[in-house]
RODO-2510 file (C-alpha; in nm, 4 decimals, decimal comma):
residues 108
     n   res          X          Y          Z
     1     m    -3,6623    13,6719    17,9720
     2     p    -3,8819    13,4390    17,7845
     3     p    -4,2264    13,3579    17,9200
     4     l    -4,2654    13,0879    18,1527
     5     t    -4,4769    12,7538    18,0486
     6     l    -4,7558    12,6909    18,2563
     7     l    -4,7142    12,3738    18,4854
     8     q    -5,0060    12,1317    18,3860
     9     g    -5,3219    12,1941    18,5808
    10     t    -5,2371    12,5495    18,6979
    11     l    -5,4279    12,7016    18,4030
    12     d    -5,7503    12,5872    18,5597
    13     l    -5,6389    12,7470    18,8883
    14     l    -5,5666    13,0880    18,7437
    15     v    -5,9119    13,0658    18,5439
    16     l    -6,0968    13,0295    18,8537
    17     r    -5,9196    13,2602    19,0544
    18     c    -5,9703    13,5356    18,7677
    19     l    -6,3710    13,4564    18,8016
    20     a    -6,3695    13,4808    19,1815
    21     d    -6,4450    13,8469    19,1502
    22     g    -6,7222    13,8080    18,9264
    23     p    -6,8237    13,7147    18,5512
    24     r    -6,5918    13,7657    18,2916
    25     h    -6,5595    13,6936    17,9190
    26     g    -6,2679    13,4726    17,7923
    27     y    -6,0549    13,7636    17,6454
    28     l    -6,0778    13,9487    17,9627
    29     i    -5,9836    13,6410    18,1725
    30     a    -5,6845    13,5977    17,9248
    31     s    -5,5919    13,9633    17,9817
    32     q    -5,5987    13,9428    18,3424
    33     i    -5,3771    13,6498    18,3439
    34     r    -5,1404    13,8394    18,1253
    35     e    -5,1338    14,1634    18,3338
    36     h    -5,1159    14,0020    18,6924
    37     t    -4,8048    13,8145    18,5566
    38     s    -4,6589    14,1028    18,3930
    39     g    -4,6538    13,8692    18,0768
    40     d    -4,4194    13,6037    18,2638
    41     l    -4,6881    13,3376    18,1872
    42     r    -4,7219    13,2138    17,8406
    43     v    -5,1101    13,0999    17,7821
    44     e    -5,1689    12,9409    17,4543
    45     e    -5,4901    13,0596    17,3242
    46     a    -5,6235    12,6977    17,2492
    47     a    -5,5221    12,5607    17,6048
    48     f    -5,6873    12,8571    17,7468
    49     y    -6,0362    12,7951    17,5715
    50     q    -5,9967    12,4505    17,6192
    51     a    -5,9623    12,5074    17,9968
    52     l    -6,2665    12,7273    17,9963
    53     h    -6,4645    12,4744    17,8173
    54     r    -6,3385    12,1793    18,0550
    55     l    -6,4266    12,3760    18,3471
    56     f    -6,7885    12,4645    18,2010
    57     r    -6,8424    12,0799    18,1300
    58     q    -6,7265    12,0002    18,4714
    59     r    -6,9919    12,2418    18,6134
    60     l    -6,7295    12,4685    18,7615
    61     l    -6,8374    12,7373    18,5500
    62     e    -7,1805    12,8672    18,4225
    63     a    -7,2101    13,1036    18,1122
    64     e    -7,4418    13,3627    17,9446
    65     w    -7,4205    13,5622    17,6446
    66     g    -7,4044    13,9411    17,6873
    67     p    -7,2446    14,2605    17,5563
    68     s    -6,8679    14,3063    17,6003
    69     e    -6,6997    14,6439    17,6673
    70     n    -6,7018    14,7328    17,2905
    71     n    -7,0540    14,6256    17,2533
    72     r    -6,9628    14,2737    17,0890
    73     r    -7,1534    13,9667    17,1729
    74     a    -6,9354    13,7815    17,4277
    75     r    -6,9771    13,4691    17,6443
    76     f    -6,9583    13,5676    18,0277
    77     y    -6,8367    13,2884    18,2677
    78     s    -6,8927    13,2838    18,6376
    79     l    -6,8214    13,0415    18,9181
    80     t    -7,0936    12,7894    19,0474
    81     p    -7,0898    12,6954    19,4021
    82     s    -6,8920    12,3897    19,3065
    83     g    -6,6371    12,6100    19,1318
    84     r    -6,5884    12,7972    19,4416
    85     k    -6,5114    12,4967    19,6398
    86     r    -6,2705    12,3889    19,3646
    87     l    -6,0774    12,7297    19,3710
    88     r    -6,0612    12,7017    19,7542
    89     d    -5,9262    12,3636    19,7561
    90     e    -5,6693    12,4137    19,4614
    91     t    -5,5628    12,7227    19,6099
    92     g    -5,4727    12,5648    19,9427
    93     n    -5,2951    12,2712    19,7420
    94     w    -5,1184    12,5172    19,5398
    95     r    -4,9723    12,7257    19,8263
    96     r    -4,8824    12,3789    20,0126
    97     y    -4,6894    12,2875    19,7036
    98     v    -4,4751    12,6326    19,6764
    99     r    -4,4013    12,6085    20,0376
   100     a    -4,2631    12,2495    19,9915
   101     i    -4,0628    12,3318    19,6876
   102     d    -3,9274    12,6648    19,8262
   103     a    -3,8282    12,4650    20,1414
   104     v    -3,6145    12,2300    19,9201
   105     l    -3,4721    12,5247    19,7239
   106     q    -3,3750    12,7048    20,0364
   107     g    -3,2035    12,3876    20,1919
   108     s    -3,4372    12,3686    20,4857
***
C-alpha cells in the first residue's frame, strides 16, 4: 500500500512527541516517525524541516549544536516548557478527534 499523506497540523504534533523523551537531531526525529509508523506516513523532507523551524520560531523548541551518532555536527532540538504544554494540549485534541471520527465510522 502507498504511504499515507499527513493531515495538516499533525506533523507538528509528531515532532513534539518525538522530542518528549529528550533531545534529538532532525534526521533522528524523521527516522523515529518512519519507524513508529512502519513507513505508513509519508513525511516530505522540506515539510519536516519547515515544521522544525516553525516550532523553534514559536519557542516550542530550543536547539543547540552537538555531535551526532556518527560524530557529525548536528542541531539537537528539545522541548521548552511551552512545547511540553502544547504537546499535552494537542495530544488531548487529537485523541478527541480520533474518537469522534471513529464513532461516525462505526455508526454509533
